[in-house]
C-alpha positions in Angstrom: -47.1 -62.6 7.5 -44.6 -62.9 4.5 -42.0 -60.1 4.3 -42.2 -58.0 1.5 -39.1 -58.3 -0.8 -38.1 -55.0 -2.8 -36.0 -56.2 -5.8 -32.5 -54.7 -5.7 -29.0 -54.9 -7.2 -26.3 -56.8 -5.5 -23.3 -55.1 -4.1 -19.6 -55.9 -4.0 -18.4 -55.8 -0.5 -14.9 -55.9 -0.5 -12.6 -56.9 2.7 -9.2 -56.0 3.0 -6.5 -56.3 5.7 -3.0 -57.0 6.1 -2.4 -60.9 6.5 -3.3 -62.1 10.1 -5.8 -59.0 10.8 -8.7 -61.2 10.4 -10.4 -60.9 7.2 -10.6 -64.3 6.1 -12.2 -65.5 9.3 -14.6 -62.5 9.1 -15.6 -63.4 5.4 -16.0 -67.2 6.4 -18.3 -66.1 9.3 -20.2 -63.7 7.1 -20.8 -66.3 4.6 -22.0 -68.8 7.2 -24.4 -66.3 8.7 -26.0 -64.5 5.5 -27.4 -66.4 2.8 -27.5 -63.8 0.4 -23.7 -63.2 0.0 -21.2 -65.4 -2.0 -17.7 -65.5 -2.1 -15.8 -64.5 -5.2 -13.8 -67.4 -6.2 -10.4 -65.9 -7.5 -8.3 -67.4 -10.2 -4.3 -67.7 -9.0 -1.3 -68.8 -10.2 0.1 -69.8 -6.8 0.0 -73.3 -5.9 -2.6 -74.6 -3.4 -1.9 -74.4 0.4 -2.9 -77.6 2.7 -6.5 -78.3 2.8 -7.3 -75.7 -0.1 -9.7 -77.2 -2.9 -9.6 -76.1 -6.5 -12.9 -73.9 -7.7 -13.8 -73.8 -3.9 -11.0 -71.6 -2.4 -9.6 -70.3 -5.4 -9.3 -71.6 -9.2 -5.8 -72.6 -9.8 -4.3 -72.1 -13.2 -0.9 -71.6 -14.6 0.6 -68.2 -16.2 -0.2 -69.2 -19.7 -4.1 -69.4 -18.8 -3.9 -66.0 -16.8 -2.5 -64.5 -19.8 -5.1 -65.7 -21.8 -8.1 -64.4 -19.3 -6.1 -61.0 -19.7 -6.2 -61.0 -23.4 -9.9 -61.9 -23.6 -11.1 -59.2 -21.2 -12.5 -62.0 -18.8 -11.1 -60.7 -15.4 -12.6 -57.7 -13.8 -9.3 -56.9 -12.1 -6.0 -58.7 -11.4 -2.9 -57.9 -9.6 0.3 -59.7 -8.3 0.7 -60.2 -4.8 4.0 -62.0 -2.9 5.0 -63.0 -6.6 1.9 -64.8 -7.4 -1.0 -63.5 -9.6 -4.8 -63.1 -8.7 -7.6 -62.2 -10.7 -11.6 -61.8 -10.5 -13.6 -63.6 -13.2 -15.8 -60.8 -14.8 -19.1 -62.6 -16.3 -20.2 -64.6 -13.4 -19.8 -61.9 -10.9 -21.8 -59.2 -13.0 -24.7 -61.8 -13.6 -25.0 -62.6 -9.9 -25.2 -58.7 -8.9 -27.8 -58.4 -11.7 -30.0 -60.8 -9.9 -29.5 -59.2 -6.3 -26.9 -61.5 -4.8 -24.1 -59.8 -2.9 -20.3 -60.8 -3.8 -17.6 -61.0 -1.1 -14.3 -59.9 -2.0 -11.3 -61.0 0.2 -8.6 -59.3 -1.7 -5.8 -56.6 -0.9 -5.7 -52.9 -1.8 -4.2 -53.5 -5.4 -7.3 -55.4 -6.4 -9.5 -53.0 -4.4 -8.3 -50.2 -6.7 -8.5 -52.0 -9.7 -12.3 -53.1 -9.1 -13.0 -49.4 -8.1 -11.7 -48.4 -11.6 -14.6 -50.6 -13.5 -17.5 -50.9 -11.0 -17.0 -48.4 -8.2 -21.0 -47.5 -8.2 -21.2 -51.3 -7.0 -18.5 -51.3 -4.4 -18.5 -50.8 -0.5 -15.1 -51.5 0.6 -13.9 -52.2 4.3 -10.5 -52.0 5.8 -9.7 -54.4 9.0 -7.0 -53.2 11.1 -5.3 -55.3 13.8 -5.4 -53.8 17.4 -1.6 -53.4 17.2 1.6 -54.7 15.5 2.6 -57.0 18.0 -0.7 -58.4 18.1 -0.7 -59.0 14.1 2.7 -60.6 14.5 1.2 -63.1 17.2 -1.4 -63.9 15.0 0.7 -64.9 11.8 2.8 -67.1 14.0 -0.1 -68.7 15.9 -1.9 -69.9 12.6 1.0 -71.8 11.6 0.6 -71.5 8.0 4.0 -69.7 7.3 7.7 -70.3 7.8 9.5 -67.7 10.1 11.1 -66.2 7.1 7.3 -66.0 5.3 6.2 -64.4 8.7 8.8 -61.5 8.6 8.2 -61.0 4.9 4.3 -60.6 5.9 5.1 -58.2 8.7 7.3 -55.9 6.5 4.4 -55.9 4.0 2.1 -54.9 6.6 3.2 -51.6 6.9 2.9 -50.8 3.2 -0.8 -52.3 3.1 -1.7 -50.5 6.2 -1.0 -46.9 4.5 -4.0 -47.6 2.1 -6.6 -47.5 4.8 -7.8 -43.8 3.7 -8.9 -45.1 0.6 -11.6 -47.2 2.2 -15.2 -46.6 2.9 -15.3 -48.1 6.3 -12.3 -49.1 8.7 -13.0 -51.3 11.8 -10.2 -52.4 14.4 -10.6 -56.0 14.9 -9.7 -56.5 18.8 -12.8 -58.8 19.1 -13.9 -61.0 16.2 -17.8 -60.8 17.2 -17.9 -57.2 17.7 -16.2 -56.8 14.4 -18.4 -59.4 12.7 -21.5 -57.4 14.1 -20.1 -54.1 12.7 -19.6 -55.5 9.2 -22.9 -56.9 9.5 -24.5 -53.3 10.3 -22.4 -52.0 7.0 -23.9 -54.4 4.8 -27.4 -54.1 5.8 -27.2 -50.3 5.7 -25.6 -50.5 2.1 -28.3 -53.0 0.9 -31.1 -50.4 2.2 -29.6 -47.3 0.0 -32.4 -46.1 -2.6 -30.3 -46.3 -5.8 -29.7 -50.1 -5.2 -33.2 -51.0 -4.6 -34.4 -50.9 -8.1 -37.9 -52.1 -7.1 -39.0 -49.0 -5.0 -40.4 -47.1 -7.8 -43.0 -50.1 -8.5 -43.8 -50.5 -4.9 -44.5 -46.9 -3.9 -46.7 -46.7 -6.9 -48.6 -49.6 -5.9 -49.1 -48.5 -2.2 -49.8 -44.7 -3.3 -52.3 -45.8 -6.2 
């Protein structure tokens, strides 16, 4: 028997954490296993890292183009992180939410605050904590993406980022990636079932009671 799909609005799932705590890995795995959620592709002024592709990982633009987007009110939010600018294109996101597609945001606390100011009712926010400071440093070193100087910089920034955990709806300590992913999926599934997001409920109930 075909499962009944009740029309609903999409939600904006935000995953934040200090660098190295696992949010990018969690985001990738969630996208692989859930077909109804898509990654928000941010615009950024930073240079691409090795293996990153334009319009897939980020939309890489210059400062002049970024200023134009702000002037035209084409961004849902924007922030400066580690000396680089990041922003979320507005129209593509809102169109997908109206059609029932969920959007995943891998952003920091600044981006989260900016999104909440504009679209708070559409947002579900999750903060990922590392098991310990030592474990966080080990992860940053082992991934081999940053120099020793950059690792020290990110560790110094981590303390500041972690202080923002109370601003999030959910907090998960990532001491096991499989268990953390399972918890993240549970949050997403529960939020999808909230009555105010299921816009097709009124018609559905009317049909089964008439």
